C-alpha positions as CSV (number, residue, x, y, z in Angstrom):
1,M,-74.7,-84.8,63.5
2,C,-76.7,-83.5,66.4
3,G,-76.0,-82.0,69.8
4,I,-77.0,-83.6,73.1
5,V,-77.1,-82.0,76.6
6,G,-78.2,-83.7,79.9
7,A,-78.3,-82.6,83.5
8,V,-79.1,-84.0,87.0
9,A,-78.9,-81.5,89.8
10,E,-80.6,-80.0,92.9
11,R,-81.5,-76.8,91.0
12,N,-83.7,-76.1,88.0
13,I,-81.7,-77.2,84.9
14,T,-83.9,-76.0,82.0
15,A,-81.8,-72.8,81.4
16,I,-78.6,-74.9,81.6
17,L,-79.9,-77.3,78.9
18,V,-80.9,-74.4,76.6
19,E,-77.6,-72.6,77.0
20,G,-75.8,-75.9,76.2
21,L,-77.9,-76.3,73.0
22,K,-77.0,-72.8,71.9
23,R,-73.3,-73.7,72.2
24,L,-73.9,-77.0,70.3
25,E,-76.0,-75.4,67.5
26,Y,-73.0,-75.8,65.1
27,R,-73.9,-79.6,65.2
28,G,-77.4,-79.1,63.8
29,Y,-80.2,-76.6,63.7
30,D,-83.2,-78.2,62.0
31,S,-85.1,-78.6,65.3
32,A,-84.5,-78.5,69.0
33,G,-86.2,-79.9,72.1
34,V,-86.0,-80.5,75.8
35,A,-87.5,-83.1,78.1
36,V,-87.6,-82.4,81.9
37,Y,-88.8,-84.5,84.8
38,T,-90.6,-81.6,86.4
39,N,-91.1,-80.7,90.1
40,D,-94.7,-81.9,89.6
41,Q,-93.1,-85.4,89.1
42,K,-94.2,-85.5,85.4
43,L,-92.0,-86.1,82.3
44,E,-92.8,-83.2,80.0
45,R,-91.2,-82.0,76.7
46,V,-91.2,-79.0,74.5
47,R,-90.0,-79.3,70.8
48,R,-89.8,-76.8,68.0
49,P,-88.7,-77.0,64.3
50,G,-85.9,-74.5,63.4
51,K,-83.2,-73.1,65.6
52,V,-82.7,-73.2,69.4
53,S,-84.0,-69.6,69.6
54,E,-87.5,-71.0,68.6
55,L,-87.3,-73.5,71.5
56,E,-86.2,-70.8,73.9
57,Q,-89.1,-68.6,72.9
58,A,-91.5,-71.6,73.4
59,L,-90.1,-72.2,76.9
60,A,-90.5,-68.5,77.8
61,E,-94.3,-69.1,77.2
62,E,-94.4,-72.6,78.7
63,A,-91.9,-73.0,81.4
64,L,-90.5,-76.4,82.3
65,V,-89.1,-76.5,85.8
66,G,-87.2,-79.6,87.0
67,R,-83.9,-81.1,88.2
68,L,-83.5,-83.8,85.7
69,G,-83.6,-83.3,81.9
70,I,-82.2,-83.9,78.4
71,A,-82.1,-81.7,75.4
72,H,-81.2,-82.0,71.7
73,T,-80.5,-79.9,68.6
74,R,-81.0,-81.8,65.4
75,W,-79.4,-82.2,62.0
76,A,-82.1,-84.2,60.2
77,T,-81.2,-87.6,58.7
78,H,-84.2,-89.8,58.9
79,G,-87.4,-87.8,58.6
80,A,-88.0,-84.2,57.6
81,P,-87.1,-81.3,60.0
82,C,-90.5,-80.9,61.8
83,E,-91.8,-81.0,65.3
84,R,-92.9,-84.7,65.3
85,N,-89.4,-85.7,64.2
86,A,-87.7,-83.5,66.8
87,H,-86.0,-85.1,69.8
88,P,-86.5,-86.0,72.6
89,H,-88.6,-89.0,71.7
90,F,-90.9,-90.6,74.2
91,S,-92.0,-94.2,74.9
92,G,-94.1,-94.7,78.0
93,D,-92.2,-93.0,80.8
94,L,-89.0,-92.7,78.9
95,A,-87.4,-89.8,77.0
96,V,-84.4,-90.4,74.6
97,V,-82.1,-88.2,72.6
98,H,-79.7,-89.5,70.0
99,N,-76.9,-88.4,67.8
100,G,-75.9,-90.8,64.9
101,I,-77.6,-93.4,62.7
102,I,-79.2,-96.7,63.6
103,E,-78.6,-98.8,60.5
104,N,-81.0,-101.6,61.5
105,H,-83.9,-99.3,62.4
106,E,-86.3,-100.7,59.8
107,A,-86.0,-104.3,61.0
108,L,-86.3,-103.1,64.7
109,R,-89.4,-101.0,63.8
110,E,-91.2,-104.0,62.3
111,Q,-90.4,-106.1,65.4
112,L,-91.7,-103.4,67.7
113,K,-94.8,-102.7,65.7
114,A,-95.6,-106.4,65.9
115,L,-95.3,-106.0,69.7
116,G,-97.9,-103.2,69.6
117,Y,-95.7,-100.2,69.7
118,V,-97.0,-97.1,67.8
119,F,-94.6,-94.9,66.0
120,T,-95.3,-91.2,65.8
121,S,-92.1,-90.0,64.0
122,D,-90.1,-91.0,60.8
123,T,-86.8,-91.1,62.8
124,D,-84.5,-94.0,63.4
125,T,-84.3,-92.8,67.0
126,E,-87.8,-93.7,68.0
127,V,-86.9,-97.4,67.8
128,I,-84.4,-96.9,70.6
129,A,-87.1,-95.5,72.9
130,H,-89.5,-98.3,72.2
131,L,-86.9,-101.0,72.4
132,L,-85.6,-99.7,75.7
133,N,-89.2,-99.5,77.0
134,H,-89.7,-103.2,75.9
135,K,-86.5,-104.3,77.7
136,L,-87.7,-102.6,80.9
137,K,-90.5,-105.1,81.1
138,D,-88.0,-107.9,81.9
139,I,-85.1,-105.8,83.3
140,A,-86.4,-103.3,85.9
141,D,-83.2,-101.3,86.3
142,L,-82.9,-98.5,83.7
143,T,-79.1,-98.8,83.3
144,E,-79.2,-102.6,82.9
145,A,-82.0,-102.3,80.4
146,L,-79.9,-99.8,78.4
147,K,-77.0,-102.2,78.3
148,A,-79.3,-104.9,76.9
149,T,-80.8,-102.4,74.4
150,V,-77.5,-101.3,72.8
151,K,-76.6,-104.8,72.0
152,E,-79.4,-104.8,69.4
153,L,-78.4,-101.4,67.9
154,H,-76.2,-101.4,64.7
155,G,-74.7,-98.1,63.7
156,A,-73.5,-95.0,65.4
157,Y,-75.0,-93.5,68.5
158,G,-74.5,-91.1,71.3
159,L,-77.6,-91.6,73.6
160,A,-79.0,-90.0,76.7
161,V,-82.1,-91.4,78.5
162,I,-84.2,-90.3,81.4
163,S,-87.2,-92.2,83.0
164,A,-90.0,-90.8,85.1
165,H,-90.0,-94.0,87.1
166,Q,-86.3,-93.8,87.9
167,P,-85.7,-90.0,88.2
168,D,-82.5,-90.4,90.2
169,R,-80.3,-90.7,87.2
170,L,-79.5,-89.9,83.6
171,V,-78.1,-92.8,81.6
172,A,-75.9,-92.6,78.4
173,A,-74.2,-94.7,75.8
174,R,-71.5,-94.0,73.3
175,S,-70.7,-95.8,70.1
176,G,-69.2,-93.7,67.3
177,S,-70.5,-90.4,68.6
178,P,-68.6,-88.3,71.2
179,L,-70.0,-87.8,74.7
180,V,-68.5,-86.0,77.6
181,I,-69.6,-85.9,81.3
182,G,-69.3,-82.6,83.1
183,L,-68.6,-83.0,86.8
184,G,-70.1,-80.5,89.3
185,L,-70.7,-80.3,93.1
186,G,-73.9,-82.2,93.9
187,E,-74.8,-82.1,90.2
188,N,-73.5,-83.7,87.0
189,F,-74.0,-83.1,83.3
190,L,-73.6,-84.7,79.9
191,A,-73.0,-83.3,76.4
192,S,-71.7,-84.0,72.9
193,D,-68.9,-81.5,73.5
194,Q,-67.4,-80.0,76.7
195,L,-68.0,-76.5,75.2
196,A,-71.7,-76.9,76.0
197,L,-71.0,-77.2,79.7
198,R,-68.3,-74.6,80.2
199,Q,-70.8,-72.3,81.9
200,V,-71.4,-74.8,84.7
201,T,-68.1,-76.7,85.1
202,D,-64.5,-77.0,84.0
203,R,-64.1,-80.7,85.0
204,F,-64.8,-83.4,82.4
205,M,-64.7,-87.1,81.9
206,Y,-64.7,-88.4,78.3
207,L,-66.6,-91.5,77.5
208,E,-64.8,-94.0,75.3
209,E,-66.1,-96.2,72.5
210,G,-68.7,-98.7,73.8
211,D,-69.0,-97.0,77.2
212,I,-72.3,-97.0,79.2
213,A,-72.7,-94.3,81.9
214,E,-75.0,-93.9,84.8
215,I,-75.0,-90.2,86.0
216,R,-76.5,-89.3,89.3
217,R,-76.3,-86.0,91.3
218,D,-73.4,-87.3,93.4
219,S,-71.9,-90.1,91.4
220,V,-70.9,-91.3,88.0
221,Q,-70.5,-95.0,87.1
222,I,-69.1,-96.2,83.8
223,W,-69.0,-99.7,82.2
224,D,-66.8,-100.4,79.1
225,V,-67.8,-102.3,76.0
226,S,-67.2,-105.7,77.7
227,G,-69.5,-104.7,80.6
228,K,-66.7,-104.2,83.1
229,A,-66.9,-101.3,85.6
230,V,-64.2,-98.8,84.7
231,E,-62.8,-95.5,85.9
232,R,-62.3,-92.7,83.3
233,E,-59.9,-90.0,84.1
234,S,-61.3,-86.6,84.9
235,V,-59.7,-83.7,83.1
236,Q,-59.7,-80.0,84.2
237,Y,-60.1,-77.8,81.2
238,R,-58.2,-74.6,81.5
239,D,-58.4,-73.2,77.9
240,G,-59.7,-69.7,77.8
241,A,-63.3,-69.2,77.0
242,E,-62.3,-66.6,74.4
243,A,-62.2,-69.5,71.8
244,A,-66.0,-69.5,72.0
245,E,-66.3,-65.7,71.4
246,K,-66.2,-64.0,68.0
247,G,-64.4,-60.9,69.3
248,E,-64.2,-58.1,66.7
249,F,-65.2,-60.4,63.9
250,R,-68.6,-60.6,62.3
251,H,-68.5,-64.5,62.0
252,F,-66.5,-67.3,63.6
253,M,-65.3,-68.3,60.1
254,L,-63.7,-64.9,59.5
255,K,-62.1,-65.0,63.0
256,E,-60.7,-68.4,62.3
257,I,-59.3,-67.4,58.9
258,H,-57.5,-64.5,60.7
259,E,-56.2,-66.8,63.4
260,Q,-54.2,-68.8,60.9
261,P,-50.8,-67.0,61.4
262,S,-50.9,-67.6,65.1
263,V,-52.2,-71.2,65.0
264,V,-49.7,-72.2,62.4
265,Q,-47.0,-70.8,64.7
266,R,-48.5,-73.0,67.5
267,T,-48.4,-76.1,65.1
268,L,-44.7,-75.5,64.6
269,E,-43.8,-74.9,68.3
270,G,-41.4,-77.4,69.7
271,R,-41.2,-79.3,66.4
272,L,-38.3,-77.6,64.7
273,S,-34.5,-77.7,65.5
274,P,-32.3,-74.9,64.1
275,N,-32.1,-76.5,60.6
276,G,-34.3,-79.6,60.7
277,V,-37.6,-81.2,61.9
278,L,-37.6,-82.9,65.3
279,V,-38.8,-86.4,64.4
280,Q,-39.5,-87.2,68.0
281,A,-42.4,-84.7,67.8
282,F,-44.4,-87.6,66.4
283,G,-43.6,-89.8,69.4
284,P,-40.5,-91.3,71.1
285,Q,-40.5,-94.3,68.8
286,A,-41.2,-92.4,65.7
287,A,-37.7,-92.4,64.2
288,E,-37.4,-96.1,64.6
289,L,-40.8,-96.7,63.0
290,F,-40.3,-94.1,60.2
291,A,-37.1,-96.0,59.1
292,K,-39.3,-99.0,58.2
293,V,-41.8,-97.1,56.2
294,R,-41.8,-97.8,52.5
295,N,-45.2,-96.6,51.6
296,V,-47.9,-94.2,53.0
297,Q,-51.7,-94.6,52.8
298,I,-53.6,-91.4,53.7
299,V,-57.3,-91.6,54.6
300,A,-59.6,-88.7,55.4
301,C,-62.9,-86.9,54.5
302,G,-63.8,-83.5,53.1
303,T,-61.3,-80.7,53.8
304,S,-58.9,-83.2,55.5
305,Y,-58.9,-85.3,52.3
306,H,-57.7,-82.3,50.3
307,A,-54.9,-81.8,52.8
308,G,-53.9,-85.5,52.2
309,M,-53.9,-84.9,48.5
310,V,-51.4,-82.1,48.8
311,A,-49.3,-84.3,51.1
312,R,-49.0,-86.9,48.3
313,Y,-47.2,-84.4,46.1
314,W,-44.8,-83.6,48.9
315,L,-44.1,-87.1,50.0
316,E,-43.3,-88.3,46.6
317,E,-41.4,-85.2,45.4
318,L,-39.3,-84.5,48.6
319,A,-39.1,-87.8,50.5
320,G,-39.3,-90.2,47.5
321,I,-41.9,-92.3,49.3
322,P,-45.0,-93.6,47.3
323,C,-48.3,-92.4,48.7
324,Q,-51.9,-93.2,48.1
325,V,-54.8,-91.0,49.3
326,E,-58.4,-92.1,49.6
327,V,-61.7,-90.9,50.9
328,A,-62.4,-92.7,54.1
329,S,-66.0,-93.8,53.2
330,E,-64.6,-95.6,50.1
331,F,-61.6,-97.1,51.8
332,R,-63.7,-98.7,54.6
333,Y,-66.1,-100.4,52.2
334,R,-63.7,-101.9,49.6
335,K,-61.3,-104.8,49.6
336,V,-57.9,-103.2,50.2
337,V,-54.5,-104.7,49.2
338,V,-51.9,-103.5,51.7
339,Q,-48.4,-102.8,50.5
340,P,-45.6,-104.0,52.8
341,D,-44.4,-101.6,55.5
342,T,-47.2,-99.0,54.9
343,L,-47.8,-96.2,57.4
344,F,-51.5,-95.6,57.7
345,V,-52.2,-91.9,58.2
346,T,-55.6,-90.5,59.2
347,I,-56.4,-86.8,59.1
348,S,-59.4,-85.3,61.0
349,Q,-60.0,-82.0,62.8
350,S,-62.3,-83.5,65.4
351,G,-60.9,-87.0,65.6
352,E,-64.5,-88.3,65.7
353,T,-65.3,-88.5,61.9
354,A,-67.2,-91.8,61.7
355,D,-65.8,-92.9,58.3
356,T,-62.2,-92.0,59.2
357,L,-62.5,-93.8,62.5
358,A,-64.0,-96.9,60.9
359,A,-61.2,-96.9,58.3
360,L,-58.6,-96.8,61.1
361,R,-60.3,-99.7,62.8
362,N,-60.4,-101.7,59.5
363,A,-56.8,-100.9,58.9
364,K,-55.7,-102.4,62.2
365,E,-57.1,-105.7,60.9
366,L,-55.4,-105.4,57.5
367,G,-51.7,-105.5,58.6
368,F,-50.4,-101.9,58.2
369,L,-47.1,-101.2,59.7
370,A,-48.5,-98.5,62.1
371,S,-51.0,-95.7,62.3
372,L,-50.5,-92.0,62.6
373,A,-53.3,-89.5,63.4
374,I,-53.0,-85.8,62.4
375,C,-55.7,-84.3,64.5
376,N,-56.7,-81.2,66.4
377,V,-58.5,-82.8,69.4
378,G,-56.1,-84.5,71.9
379,I,-58.8,-86.4,73.7
380,S,-60.5,-87.7,70.5
381,S,-61.1,-91.4,69.6
382,L,-58.8,-91.1,66.6
383,V,-55.9,-90.0,68.8
384,R,-56.6,-92.6,71.4
385,E,-56.7,-95.4,68.9
386,S,-53.6,-94.5,66.8
387,D,-50.0,-95.5,67.4
388,L,-48.6,-92.1,66.7
389,T,-50.2,-88.6,66.9
390,L,-49.4,-85.1,65.7
391,L,-51.7,-82.6,67.3
392,T,-52.3,-79.6,65.0
393,Q,-52.9,-77.2,68.0
394,A,-55.3,-75.1,66.0
395,G,-57.6,-74.4,69.0
396,R,-61.3,-74.8,68.9
397,E,-62.9,-74.6,65.5
398,I,-66.5,-73.3,65.7
399,G,-67.1,-72.0,62.1
400,V,-68.7,-74.9,60.1
401,A,-66.5,-74.3,57.0
402,S,-63.1,-75.6,58.0
403,T,-60.3,-73.1,57.6
404,K,-57.5,-73.1,60.2
405,A,-57.9,-76.9,60.5
406,F,-56.8,-77.2,56.8
407,T,-53.7,-75.0,57.0
408,T,-52.5,-76.5,60.2
409,Q,-53.0,-80.0,58.8
410,L,-50.9,-79.0,55.8
411,V,-48.1,-77.8,58.1
412,G,-48.3,-81.1,60.1
413,L,-48.1,-83.1,56.8
414,L,-45.1,-81.2,55.6
415,L,-43.4,-81.9,59.0
416,L,-44.2,-85.6,58.4
417,T,-42.8,-85.5,54.9
418,L,-39.5,-83.9,56.1
419,S,-39.3,-86.3,59.1
420,L,-39.7,-89.4,56.8
421,G,-37.2,-87.9,54.3
422,Q,-34.7,-87.1,57.1
423,V,-34.9,-90.6,58.6
424,H,-34.5,-92.2,55.1
425,G,-31.8,-89.8,54.0
426,S,-33.9,-89.2,50.8
427,L,-34.1,-85.4,50.9
428,A,-32.0,-83.5,48.4
429,K,-29.1,-81.6,50.0
430,G,-30.1,-78.5,51.9
431,V,-33.8,-79.0,51.3
432,E,-34.7,-79.6,54.9
433,A,-32.8,-76.6,56.2
434,T,-34.3,-74.4,53.5
435,L,-37.9,-75.6,54.2
436,V,-37.5,-75.3,57.9
437,E,-36.4,-71.6,57.4
438,E,-39.4,-71.1,55.1
439,L,-41.7,-72.7,57.7
440,R,-40.5,-70.2,60.3
441,R,-41.4,-67.4,58.0
442,L,-44.8,-68.9,57.1
443,P,-46.9,-67.1,59.8
444,T,-45.6,-63.8,58.5
445,R,-46.4,-64.8,54.9
446,L,-49.9,-65.8,56.0
447,G,-50.3,-62.4,57.6
448,E,-49.3,-60.8,54.3
449,A,-52.0,-62.8,52.5
450,L,-54.6,-61.8,55.1
451,A,-53.7,-58.2,54.5
452,M,-55.2,-58.6,51.0
453,D,-58.6,-59.0,52.6
454,S,-60.1,-55.9,51.0
455,T,-58.8,-56.9,47.5
456,V,-60.5,-60.3,47.7
457,E,-63.7,-58.6,49.1
458,K,-63.8,-56.5,45.9
459,I,-63.2,-59.6,43.7
460,A,-66.1,-61.4,45.5
461,E,-68.5,-58.9,43.8
462,L,-67.9,-60.7,40.5
463,F,-69.7,-63.7,42.0
464,A,-72.7,-62.0,43.5
465,E,-75.0,-62.9,40.6
466,K,-73.3,-66.2,39.7
467,N,-74.5,-69.8,40.4
468,H,-71.6,-71.8,38.9
469,T,-67.8,-71.5,39.2
470,L,-64.9,-73.5,37.9
471,F,-61.6,-73.8,39.9
472,L,-58.4,-74.8,38.2
473,G,-55.0,-75.7,39.7
474,R,-51.8,-77.6,38.7
475,G,-49.7,-79.9,40.8
476,A,-50.2,-79.5,44.5
477,Q,-52.5,-76.5,43.7
478,F,-55.1,-78.8,42.3
479,P,-56.2,-80.0,45.8
480,V,-56.1,-76.3,46.8
481,A,-58.5,-75.6,44.0
482,M,-60.7,-78.5,45.2
483,E,-60.7,-76.9,48.7
484,G,-61.6,-73.5,47.2
485,A,-64.6,-75.1,45.4
486,L,-65.7,-76.9,48.5
487,K,-65.7,-73.7,50.5
488,L,-67.8,-71.9,47.9
489,K,-70.3,-74.7,47.9
490,E,-70.3,-75.0,51.6
491,I,-71.3,-71.5,52.6
492,S,-72.3,-69.6,49.4
493,Y,-74.3,-72.5,47.8
494,I,-72.7,-71.8,44.5
495,H,-72.2,-74.9,42.3
496,A,-68.4,-75.1,42.2
497,E,-66.2,-77.7,40.6
498,A,-62.4,-78.1,40.6
499,Y,-60.2,-79.7,37.9
500,P,-56.5,-80.1,37.2
501,A,-55.8,-77.3,34.8
502,G,-54.9,-79.7,32.0
503,E,-58.3,-81.4,32.2
504,L,-60.0,-78.2,31.1
505,K,-60.0,-79.2,27.5
506,H,-61.5,-82.7,28.3
507,G,-65.0,-81.5,28.8
508,P,-65.3,-78.6,31.3
509,L,-64.3,-76.0,28.7
510,A,-67.7,-76.6,27.1
511,L,-69.3,-75.1,30.2
512,V,-67.3,-71.9,30.3
513,D,-69.2,-68.7,29.5
514,N,-69.9,-65.3,30.9
515,D,-72.0,-66.8,33.7
516,M,-69.3,-69.2,34.9
517,P,-66.3,-67.5,36.4
518,V,-63.0,-69.4,36.4
519,V,-60.7,-69.2,39.5
520,T,-57.2,-70.4,39.2
521,V,-54.2,-70.5,41.5
522,A,-50.9,-69.8,39.6
523,P,-47.8,-69.7,41.8
524,N,-44.6,-68.9,39.9
525,N,-43.5,-72.4,39.0
526,E,-42.7,-74.4,35.9
527,L,-46.4,-75.1,35.3
528,L,-47.3,-71.5,34.9
529,E,-46.7,-71.2,31.1
530,K,-49.0,-74.2,30.5
531,L,-51.6,-72.7,32.8
532,K,-51.5,-69.4,30.8
533,S,-52.5,-71.2,27.7
534,N,-55.4,-72.8,29.5
535,L,-56.5,-69.3,30.6
536,Q,-56.5,-68.1,27.0
537,E,-59.0,-70.8,26.2
538,V,-61.3,-69.5,28.9
539,R,-61.0,-65.9,27.9
540,A,-61.8,-66.9,24.3
541,R,-65.2,-68.1,25.5
542,G,-66.1,-64.9,27.3
543,G,-65.4,-66.4,30.8
544,Q,-64.4,-64.1,33.7
545,L,-61.0,-65.1,34.9
546,I,-59.8,-64.6,38.5
547,V,-56.1,-65.5,38.9
548,F,-54.3,-65.7,42.2
549,A,-50.7,-65.4,41.0
550,D,-47.2,-64.9,42.4
551,E,-46.2,-61.2,42.3
552,K,-43.2,-62.3,40.3
553,A,-45.2,-64.4,37.8
554,G,-45.7,-61.5,35.3
555,M,-49.5,-61.9,35.1
556,T,-51.4,-58.7,34.4
557,N,-55.1,-57.6,34.4
558,G,-56.8,-57.6,31.0
559,E,-60.3,-57.6,29.6
560,G,-62.2,-60.1,31.8
561,T,-59.0,-61.1,33.6
562,H,-58.6,-60.1,37.3
563,V,-55.2,-60.8,38.8
564,V,-54.6,-60.9,42.5
565,H,-50.9,-60.6,43.2
566,M,-49.7,-62.9,46.0
567,P,-46.6,-62.6,48.2
568,H,-43.7,-64.6,46.8
569,I,-43.2,-67.9,48.6
570,H,-41.2,-71.1,48.2
571,D,-43.1,-73.4,45.7
572,I,-43.5,-76.2,48.3
573,L,-45.3,-73.9,50.7
574,S,-47.5,-72.2,48.1
575,P,-50.5,-74.6,48.7
576,I,-50.7,-73.3,52.3
577,L,-50.5,-69.6,51.3
578,Y,-52.9,-69.8,48.3
579,T,-55.6,-71.4,50.5
580,I,-56.0,-68.1,52.3
581,P,-57.5,-65.9,49.5
582,L,-59.8,-68.8,48.5
583,Q,-61.1,-68.9,52.1
584,L,-61.6,-65.2,52.0
585,L,-63.3,-65.3,48.6
586,S,-65.9,-67.9,49.7
587,Y,-66.5,-65.9,52.9
588,Y,-67.1,-62.6,51.1
589,V,-69.3,-64.2,48.4
590,A,-71.4,-65.8,51.2
591,V,-71.8,-62.4,53.0
592,L,-72.8,-60.8,49.6
593,K,-75.4,-63.5,49.0
594,G,-76.7,-63.1,52.5
595,T,-76.2,-66.7,53.6
596,D,-75.7,-67.7,57.3
597,V,-72.0,-68.2,57.2
598,D,-71.5,-69.9,60.6
599,Q,-74.6,-72.1,60.2
600,P,-74.9,-73.0,56.6
601,R,-77.7,-75.2,55.5
602,N,-75.5,-78.2,54.6
603,L,-73.8,-78.5,58.0
604,A,-70.5,-79.7,56.6
605,K,-69.1,-80.9,59.9
606,S,-71.2,-84.0,59.8
607,V,-69.4,-86.3,62.1
608,T,-71.6,-89.4,62.2
609,V,-73.7,-89.0,59.1
610,E,-72.3,-90.7,56.1
């Protein structure tokens, strides 16, 4: 994914564009660039490979002054991260920035080359600039020409365009990539995320799927996917700016790990009665709809997929409802047989994950009973397009490696499990009241797990020289092990794999030696004894063992075995608690290895890139 900023104003907007890019850098940091229609009435650009700071430095030496401009920070897809592939891209008097992927770029490139257009980059974006330029020969108005252009683009795009010949406006299009308009007084702005514009306005208008926008200093016009002029509601954003500050913490990721007790508390607010779950928290018609549910299909990507995998254990064990979980990119591209009365559940932090959105749209054609989104962003596409919603209320997540999103998703999925079980009368006696009581205590338990920060930091030293790690878990802890492995890969760049503990003997055991530590999560449940025998197999091969175990599990340190005692918790809630030390472990290993925790090289939060 990439970050886009645009501005049309009566003042110089270059500093606003650069500040916006800094706030969007989590979306990509391979290159950055700005294009400004200058006060000399010329369209000029400055681009630099690397981070926004490189661009800022270049602009200090070569100032661009103007009242209309667009800017971009890139996560490279088509074409290496270098200056000629950096946005904005030019064609004639046009400048274009783009977030997404144009799937038919090769065919379009050949057509445009045949018309005499010369390509100077390897990107899929440059075809947009030339195609729009070509349309302008027949359609003089920039906005109308953009409407004609997007009809030929297949794929995902957030677009912003300016023209030296029509410098009274900035035009934009949204398909699969989020865009928001910031509303000012005598000036208006555009960005991928309202966070980019908080320094200039607190009023926003969110573009919907298929929207085209014409943004002038004193007006905004929007047309929907059918070409009809529409009004989009403006929203005043009152959330505190502290979400965008690290406070006392060294990294956003660490701050967000430590926020989990308070955000889990927020996820639970207004959703529990004295001894049960309030089903209406999922929507006024939820109880009636849940009564019809005979099957659940969960679809998600990355960390959210792991949350869905935990939920499968819960739904089948507690509510007695069959559940399938699938990665969204697989679900959307295969022929799916839909079971009768299936609830289609999507999970996404941003609510803009391209594959998950596409899966939801496919599902609507396939005849599912209804759709439910578990999501953190209330104004996202996923929320708008689903029948029911549960907002996780985790607050803004800036760290690239997802932490609080995961734990709050798990809480939301447990609320869903208990709600379905309650409506169906399938919960065992007293289970709901017990688990609601445990959920109320959960923020305190998470705080206790966070208090082990220094213990985990010490354990991280075992990984400082390692390049491979194996994670093991049983039952609902297996997806937690997968999440632990993902975190280590994401920010520490250690090759990490996760397996159900029983699969150890089916191949992975052959890899275990002194250079491959084995991390396992072992809450005090009936699977523990079996897990202990797996651990013996590891030790016999000289492997370093790190065990996160319930303080009552009777696990002790031994040669090559490092036990971290966890606070005791109800078995059902243990996946939420045991996630915490794995997050801390990946964080401290990354710090030891000297990686850029908040801006890792793999940019995991890829929204539009498959």
